[in-house]
C-alpha positions in Angstrom: -25.0 -13.1 -34.7 -24.7 -9.2 -35.5 -23.1 -8.0 -38.8 -21.3 -4.7 -39.4 -21.9 -3.7 -43.0 -19.2 -1.2 -44.2 -19.8 0.7 -47.7 -16.3 1.0 -49.4 -16.2 4.6 -50.2 -13.5 5.4 -53.0 -10.1 6.7 -51.7 -10.6 5.0 -48.1 -8.2 4.7 -46.2 -5.7 7.0 -48.1 -7.8 10.0 -48.6 -11.2 9.4 -46.7 -11.2 9.2 -42.9 -14.2 7.1 -42.6 -16.9 4.9 -44.0 -20.7 4.7 -44.1 -21.7 1.6 -41.9 -24.7 -0.2 -40.9 -25.4 -2.7 -38.0 -27.6 -5.6 -38.6 -29.0 -7.7 -35.8 -29.1 -11.6 -35.9 -32.4 -11.5 -38.1 -30.6 -9.4 -40.7 -32.5 -6.2 -39.7 -31.0 -2.8 -39.5 -30.5 -1.8 -35.9 -28.0 1.2 -36.3 -26.4 3.2 -38.9 -23.7 6.0 -39.3 -20.7 7.4 -41.2 -17.7 7.8 -39.0 -14.0 6.9 -38.7 -13.1 3.5 -37.6 -13.1 4.5 -33.9 -16.9 5.0 -34.1 -18.0 1.8 -35.6 -19.9 -0.6 -33.2 -18.7 -4.1 -32.3 -20.2 -6.9 -34.2 -19.5 -10.7 -34.6 -19.1 -10.4 -38.4 -18.0 -7.8 -40.9 -19.1 -7.4 -44.5 -17.6 -5.1 -46.9 -19.9 -3.6 -49.7 -18.3 -2.5 -53.1 -20.2 0.5 -54.5 -22.2 -0.2 -57.6 -20.2 0.1 -60.8 -17.0 -1.1 -59.4 -17.7 -4.8 -60.5 -18.2 -6.4 -63.9 -20.6 -9.2 -64.3 -20.3 -11.6 -67.3 -20.3 -15.0 -68.6 -17.3 -17.0 -69.9 -16.9 -20.5 -71.5 -14.0 -22.3 -69.6 -12.1 -25.2 -71.0 -13.8 -28.5 -70.3 -10.4 -29.9 -68.8 -10.6 -27.2 -66.0 -12.2 -28.7 -62.9 -11.1 -26.0 -60.4 -10.8 -22.7 -62.3 -7.9 -20.5 -60.9 -8.0 -16.5 -61.2 -5.5 -16.9 -64.0 -7.7 -19.1 -66.1 -10.6 -17.0 -65.5 -8.8 -13.7 -66.2 -7.6 -15.3 -69.5 -11.1 -16.3 -70.5 -12.5 -12.9 -69.6 -9.6 -10.9 -71.1 -11.6 -9.6 -74.2 -14.2 -8.0 -71.8 -11.6 -6.2 -69.7 -10.3 -2.7 -69.8 -7.1 -3.5 -67.8 -4.7 -6.4 -67.3 -6.5 -9.7 -66.1 -3.8 -10.0 -63.3 -5.0 -6.8 -61.9 -8.3 -7.9 -60.9 -10.1 -10.3 -58.4 -12.5 -12.7 -59.7 -15.5 -14.6 -58.0 -17.4 -17.4 -59.8 -21.1 -17.6 -59.8 -23.6 -20.4 -60.9 -23.0 -22.8 -63.7 -25.2 -21.9 -66.7 -26.3 -23.9 -69.7 -23.9 -24.8 -72.6 -21.0 -25.0 -70.3 -20.8 -21.4 -69.3 -20.0 -19.8 -66.0 -21.2 -16.5 -64.4 -18.2 -14.5 -63.4 -17.7 -11.3 -61.4 -14.5 -9.2 -61.6 -13.3 -6.2 -59.7 -10.0 -4.3 -59.5 -7.8 -5.6 -56.7 -5.5 -2.7 -55.7 -7.9 -0.7 -53.7 -9.8 -3.6 -52.3 -6.5 -5.2 -51.1 -5.4 -1.9 -49.4 -8.8 -1.5 -47.7 -8.9 -5.1 -46.5 -5.4 -4.8 -45.1 -6.3 -1.7 -43.2 -9.3 -3.4 -41.8 -7.1 -6.2 -40.5 -4.9 -3.8 -38.7 -7.9 -2.4 -37.0 -9.0 -5.8 -35.9 -11.9 -6.2 -38.4 -11.7 -9.4 -40.4 -14.0 -9.4 -43.6 -16.3 -12.4 -43.6 -17.7 -11.3 -46.9 -16.9 -8.9 -49.8 -20.0 -8.5 -51.8 -21.0 -5.9 -54.7 -23.7 -3.6 -54.0 -25.5 -5.3 -57.0 -25.9 -8.4 -54.8 -28.1 -6.4 -52.4 -30.5 -5.3 -55.1 -34.1 -6.6 -55.0 -34.4 -9.9 -56.7 -35.8 -9.5 -60.3 -39.0 -11.1 -61.4 -38.7 -14.6 -62.7 -39.0 -13.6 -66.4 -37.8 -9.9 -65.9 -35.5 -7.2 -64.6 -35.1 -5.2 -61.3 -34.5 -1.7 -62.2 -33.2 0.7 -59.4 -32.5 4.4 -59.7 -29.7 5.9 -57.6 -28.4 9.4 -57.6 -25.8 8.9 -60.2 -26.8 5.6 -62.0 -29.4 3.1 -62.9 -28.9 -0.6 -61.5 -30.3 -3.2 -63.6 -30.4 -6.9 -62.0 -31.4 -9.7 -64.3 -30.9 -13.3 -64.7 -28.2 -12.8 -67.3 -26.0 -10.8 -67.0 -26.4 -10.9 -63.2 -26.3 -7.1 -63.0 -25.4 -4.1 -64.9 -24.5 -0.4 -63.8 -25.6 2.3 -66.3 -24.5 6.0 -65.6 -27.4 8.5 -65.6 -27.2 11.3 -68.3 -29.4 12.7 -70.9 -32.5 10.8 -71.9 -30.9 9.8 -75.3 -27.7 8.5 -73.5 -29.9 6.5 -71.1 -32.1 5.0 -74.0 -28.9 3.9 -75.9 -27.6 2.1 -72.7 -30.9 0.5 -72.0 -31.1 -0.6 -75.6 -27.9 -2.4 -75.5 -29.3 -4.6 -72.5 -32.6 -5.0 -74.4 -30.5 -6.4 -77.4 -29.2 -9.2 -75.1 -32.9 -10.2 -74.1 -35.9 -8.2 -73.6 -37.6 -8.7 -70.2 -41.3 -9.8 -69.9 -41.8 -7.8 -66.7 -40.1 -5.0 -64.9 -39.7 -4.2 -61.1 -39.1 -0.5 -60.7 -37.4 0.6 -57.4 -36.5 4.2 -56.5 -38.1 6.0 -59.3 -40.9 8.3 -59.2 -43.1 6.2 -61.5 -42.7 3.1 -63.6 -43.1 5.5 -66.7 -39.7 7.0 -65.8 -38.1 3.7 -66.6 -40.3 2.5 -69.4 -39.9 5.9 -71.2 -36.3 4.8 -71.7 -37.1 1.3 -73.1 -37.9 2.3 -76.6 -40.3 -0.2 -78.2 -40.6 -2.4 -75.1 -43.9 -4.0 -74.6 -44.4 -5.6 -71.2 -45.6 -5.1 -67.6 -44.0 -2.8 -65.0 -44.6 -2.7 -61.4 -43.4 -0.7 -58.5 -40.9 -2.8 -56.3 -39.3 -2.4 -52.9 -36.8 0.6 -52.5 -33.3 -0.3 -52.6 -30.9 0.5 -49.6 -27.4 -1.2 -49.4 -27.8 -0.9 -45.5 -30.7 -3.3 -45.2 -30.6 -5.0 -48.6 -30.9 -8.8 -48.3 -28.1 -10.7 -49.9 -29.5 -13.5 -51.7 -26.7 -15.9 -53.2 -24.5 -13.7 -55.5 -20.8 -13.4 -55.4 -18.2 -12.9 -52.6 -14.7 -11.9 -53.1 -13.5 -12.8 -49.6 -11.5 -15.7 -50.9 -7.9 -17.0 -50.8 -5.8 -14.4 -49.0 -8.7 -12.1 -48.5 -10.7 -14.7 -46.6 -11.3 -14.1 -43.0 -10.3 -17.5 -41.8 -12.1 -17.4 -38.6 -11.4 -21.0 -37.6 -11.5 -20.4 -33.8 -14.9 -18.5 -34.0 -16.3 -21.4 -36.2 -15.1 -24.1 -33.7 -15.5 -22.1 -30.6 -19.0 -23.5 -29.7 -18.0 -27.0 -30.1 -14.7 -26.5 -28.2 -16.4 -24.7 -25.4 -19.0 -27.6 -25.0 -16.2 -30.2 -25.2 -14.1 -28.2 -22.4 -17.2 -28.2 -20.3 -17.6 -32.0 -20.5 -14.0 -32.6 -20.1 -13.8 -30.3 -17.0 -17.0 -31.9 -15.4 -15.3 -35.4 -16.1 -12.1 -34.2 -14.5 -13.8 -32.8 -11.5 -15.7 -36.0 -11.1 -12.6 -38.0 -11.4 -10.9 -35.8 -8.7 -13.7 -36.1 -6.4 -13.7 -39.9 -6.8 -10.0 -40.0 -6.1 -10.3 -38.0 -3.0 -13.3 -40.2 -1.7 -11.3 -43.4 -2.3 -8.1 -41.8 -0.7 -10.3 -40.7 2.5 -11.8 -44.3 2.5 -8.5 -46.0 2.4 -7.2 -43.7 5.3 -10.4 -44.5 7.4 -9.6 -48.4 6.6 -5.9 -48.0 7.7 -6.9 -46.2 10.9 -9.7 -48.8 11.5 -7.4 -51.7 11.1 -4.7 -50.1 13.3 -7.3 -49.9 16.0 -8.3 -53.4 15.8 -4.7 -54.7 15.7 -4.0 -52.5 18.8 -7.1 -53.7 20.6 -6.1 -57.4 19.7 -2.5 -57.0 20.9 -3.2 -55.3 24.2 -3.9 -58.4 26.1 -0.7 -60.1 24.9 1.7 -57.2 25.7 0.0 -56.3 28.9 -0.7 -52.7 28.3 -0.9 -49.9 25.6 1.8 -50.6 22.9 4.0 -47.7 22.2 5.2 -46.9 18.6 8.3 -48.8 17.6 8.1 -51.2 20.5 5.0 -53.4 19.6 7.0 -56.0 17.6 9.6 -56.6 20.5 6.7 -56.8 23.0 4.7 -59.3 21.0 7.7 -61.5 20.5 8.3 -61.5 24.3 4.5 -62.4 24.9 4.9 -65.2 22.5 8.1 -66.6 24.1 6.2 -66.5 27.4 3.4 -68.4 26.0 5.7 -71.0 24.5 7.5 -71.5 27.8 4.1 -71.9 29.7 3.4 -74.7 27.4 6.8 -76.5 28.0 8.2 -75.2 24.5 11.5 -73.3 24.1 11.0 -69.6 23.7 12.0 -67.9 20.4 14.4 -65.8 22.4 16.2 -68.7 24.1 19.8 -69.3 24.4 19.4 -73.0 24.9 17.2 -73.5 21.8 19.8 -71.6 19.7 22.7 -73.6 21.0 21.0 -76.9 20.5 20.0 -76.1 17.0 23.6 -75.1 16.1 25.0 -78.2 17.7 22.6 -80.5 15.9 23.7 -78.9 12.6 27.5 -78.8 13.4 27.9 -82.0 15.2 31.6 -82.3 16.5 33.1 -80.0 13.9 32.5 -76.9 15.9 35.0 -75.7 18.5 34.0 -72.4 20.4 36.5 -70.2 22.0 34.1 -67.7 23.4 30.3 -67.3 23.6 28.1 -64.3 24.2 24.2 -64.0 24.1 22.0 -61.0 24.0 18.4 -60.2 23.0 18.0 -63.4 21.1 21.4 -63.3 19.2 24.1 -66.1 20.0 27.7 -64.9 19.1 30.5 -67.3 19.2 34.3 -67.0 18.4 35.2 -70.4 16.8 38.2 -71.9 14.9 38.4 -71.6 11.2 35.5 -73.5 9.6 35.5 -74.6 5.9 33.0 -72.8 3.6 31.3 -76.2 2.7 30.4 -76.8 6.4 29.2 -73.3 6.8 26.8 -73.9 3.7 25.7 -77.0 5.2 24.9 -75.5 8.6 23.1 -72.6 7.0 20.8 -75.0 5.1 20.0 -77.1 8.2 19.4 -74.2 10.3 17.2 -72.3 7.6 14.9 -75.5 7.9 14.3 -74.4 11.5 13.9 -70.7 10.5 17.2 -69.8 12.2 20.0 -67.6 10.5 23.5 -68.1 10.7 26.1 -65.4 9.8 29.7 -65.8 9.6 32.5 -63.2 9.6 36.2 -63.4 9.8 37.4 -61.7 13.0 41.0 -62.5 13.0 43.3 -65.0 11.2 42.4 -68.6 12.1 39.2 -67.8 13.6 35.5 -66.8 12.7 32.6 -65.1 14.4 29.3 -66.9 14.1 26.0 -65.2 14.9 23.0 -67.3 15.2 19.5 -65.8 15.6 15.8 -66.6 14.9 14.6 -65.3 11.5 12.3 -62.3 12.0 
């Protein structure tokens, strides 16, 4: 995962057109660098904003025991005596818990930083981290300091406070500044970075007795961030939820897509198999029915042809045909007895129609029940006053 590291130059974006930048590869190694306007910045997976040394105050505070989740207001109130401005004008980042219930804290003025972060968002760059340059200093020895010389200041990184920025000036001024740090706790060893010689630093530590060694040079472009502080919190956080979940969602999407494709293929296969089964059964039915209907059945006529073939078979065995006038009249006569008086009779295609005198509803109900037992239907409609039309036919 590549990282674009931007060095927040004072005055950007209002009075400065561009920023120094460095591109780090997935292993954190410097792969490109430059100083340009936003249009010249390379693309990267992450963006890290570096606050120049001296813009961050590092201190220790004692928070109330009842405070479990410190808010910026609480931290600002606890740090008020060490601030030169209003506590509400700063951003705060908490560090490690220290012995005695104390807590390491970093503070930086918020106005310029918020302006820079807002501009980066409009440029499509979300700050994943906002770190002080002091956090990129070489780690100090276990029982000592790491001292780095820059063009305009000395940077001192120690266990406590986390780091300090001392402006460069005359030898006496620098000795006084280092003396204030020595008063808080003298180091046993020094790791000197960027100076011409270790004596250049030890000469400013009046009365200090210890070991001084040369350390690796400091460069914010390639410096390794080891723990430290991050101001990209709250409304300044990048909140890249989609980027964090994208790999899992992509893998889940591929899995669901594969399952859906398999389900569609299975459904299409089943549909094709059912169609083949239907065609096969139709062929079998047609082959079995051909000897009965005496030829190739035509669509829409196979049922009638089968009925006639069954009737011929019944007649050949001395049984009445389903499509038989005598059979229907005999069944109706057996059910109605002497109650039925027919005026007219008509027979066509297995349907017997009779015009009869008015018949009581109870009689019709009884006739229907008796005929239904023999799979014969009886329908009755009023054709004219005093008469009814009866239709007798075999059940389909």
